[in-house]
N, C-alpha and C positions, 0 to 999 in steps of 0.2 A: 450604521455598519456599511451601507452602500457607498458612503463617502470614502470609505477605506477600500472596499472591494473593487469598485469600478476603476479607479486610477491604478490600483495595485495590479489588477489583471492586465490592464493596458500596458503597464510598464513591463510586464512579463511577456508581452506579445500575444495575449489571449483576448478573444472577443467572446464574452459569455452569450450563449443562446438565449432566446426570449424566455423570460421567466426564471432564469437560473439564479440571478442575484436575489430575487424574492424568495426562492426556494432555500438558498443558503441562509438568509435571514431567519426563515422559519426553522430550519435545521438548528441554528444557534439557539433559538428560543427553547426548542424541545430538549436540546442538550443541557442547557443551564437549569431548566426546570427539573429534569430527571436527576441532575447532579446533586440536588438537595437531598435525595434519598438513596442514591447509588453513586459509588465512586467511579465516575467516567473520565474526569479531567481535573487537573490541578489548576487549570486556567479558567478563571471564573468571571472575567470582565469581557463583555461583548466585543470590544475593540481588540482585545488580545486574542480572542477566539478567531476573529476575522484575519488577523495577521499570522498568528503562530500555529493555527490549525488549517484554516482555509487556504491562505496564500502559500503557506509552506507546502501543503499537499498539491496545490496547483503548480508548484515548481516542477513536479514530476511530469505533468502534462506539457509544460513549456519546454523543458530541457531534456526529457527522457526520449529515447529513440531518435526519430528524425524530427521532433517538434510536434505541435498540435495535430497536424493532419495524419501523422504516423499512427495515431491511436484509433482512427476511425474503424469501427467494425470489429475491433479486437475482442477476443474472449479473455477476460482478466479475472484473476483470483487475488484477493487481499488476505494474506495469511496473518492471523493474529490481529484482526482489524480493530479490536477494542471498541471505541465509540464511532467507528466507521471511517477512520483516517488511514490512508488517503482515499480509499475506494469510493466512498459516497461523493466526495468532492469531484473525483474524476468523472463519475457518472453524471453528475449535474452539469458539468462543463462540457462533457462529450457524451451526449445521450446515446450515441450509436453503439457504445461498448456493451457487451454482455458481461455482467458482473456477478461474481460470487464473493460474499463476505463470510469469512470463516473465523470462528472464535470458539475457544474452549469453555467459555462461561455462558451457560444457558440464559441467565437473566439479561445479559448484554444482547444476545441474539434475539430474544423476544422483543426487547426494546427497539432494536434495529428494524425488525419487521414492522413495528408500529410506525417508525419514522418513514420507512419506504411507503407505507400505506398513506400516511398523512401528506407526503409529498407527491403522491400519485405516480410513483416510479414503476416502470415495467422493465423486465429484463434484469431483475436483481434477485439472486438467491441468497438468503440468509441461512447459514449452516452452522449448527452446533456440533462441533466435532473437534477431536484432537488432530492437529496437523499431521503428525507422524503416522496416524492410523488412517485418516481419510486419503492420504496420498497413495495408499495401496488399493483403493477401490476402483473398479472399472468405471470409466467415464471421467475420472479425475487424474489418474496418472498419465503423463505425456499428453495432456489434453488441452492445455491453455497456451494461448499466444504469449501471455504476459503474466508473471507473478510479481506482486509487490509486497513489501513489508516495511512498516515503520516501527516495528516492535524493537524494544531495547534488548538486544542479544548480540553475541559475537557473530562475525560474518561466517565462519565455518558452520556454526550451529544453524544460522538462518538458511544457508545454502543447502544443508542436509534436509531441512524441513520444506524448503520451497522449490528447489530445482526438480524434484521428482514430478511436480505438477506441470512443468513446462514441456511443450513439445519440442522436438529437435528443430533448431532454427529460431525458436522463441527466446525471450529474454526475461531474466529475473532482475528486478531493480530493488536493491537494498538502500534504504534512506538512512544515512549515517551523519555523524558530525565530521567537521573538517579535521578533527584530531584522530581520525580513523586510519591514517596512512600506514602505520606499523601493523595494525590489525589486518588491513587489506593485503599487504605484502605477505604476511604470515599465512594467509588463507589460500595462496596459489596452489599448493599441493593438494589440499582437500577439495578445492573447486574442480581441479582436473580429475580427481578420483570420482567425483559425482557426475562427470560428463559435461562440465562447464568450462568456460574460458572467460577470464576477466578482461573487460574491454577498456580498462582505465577508469578514471573518475571524472565526474562533472560537478563543479561547484556552482552554487547560485545564491544570490542574496534574496532575502525575504523583504519585499518592499515595505518601507516605513519603519524598518528596524535596522539594527547593526548585526543581525544574525546572518551568518553564512552557513548553509548546509551543503551536504554532499550526496550525490547519487553514485552508487557503485553498480554499474550494469554488468551482468554475467550472461553471456550467450550460451544457450544449450547446444552443444556440438555433437553430443552422442547420448543415447538413452542412459539414464542413471542405472547403474548395475543393480541386480536383484540383491535384496538384503538391506537396501537403503530406501527410506530412512529407517534407522534402527529404533528399538524401543526407547522411550524417553529416558529411563534410568541409565541405559547404556550411553546415550548421547551425552548426558550430563557427566557421567563418570569418566568416559573416554572420548573427549572431543577429537574430531578429525584434525 
């Protein structure tokens, strides 16, 4: 796996800190071991995990914001983190961030806590909660420099779930496919209603593959109005 990660990260302009590649290898072992009994990923080959999970997540660090140094010391929340992507990869490659991993499935969160312990990570909170409910809690609303999400959902829905966590001046990064142009254009009105501003898009290639993915950064320009996010049933029934 290191034969994929080291040149791949270098191609993306990233220099992993000491021990990060070994930690990513261990993370992959834990992921694939647990995947035998829990549905964490459809990607089951270590080489594919390295490229399609780890290097893909690293694209956010490489191309998001102002590049790698921009992330230093940021308070970050990964909404709907699943098996820890992209949040844990960001933390391993930029240890200075303070990270919250939020997911609605308790079993995944318990597993993520075990992974963080096994990797000796500090400054990581693993939180079992629904995104639309936790965003209303003190200490979470308008509290993060950055929100990220790799979850498969429409951009208006992701913005309603994620923007409330971001402080004014912060950024929400949605990780999308390059086929998301129409969806992004259609989200402009809802983004504005939620206190955000679309900053355009950033495409990046995943090293060692033909895959090109897209970051959609949304700057928080004003506090998200009270009443958002709405209850989940309302969000699904009446998307913004």
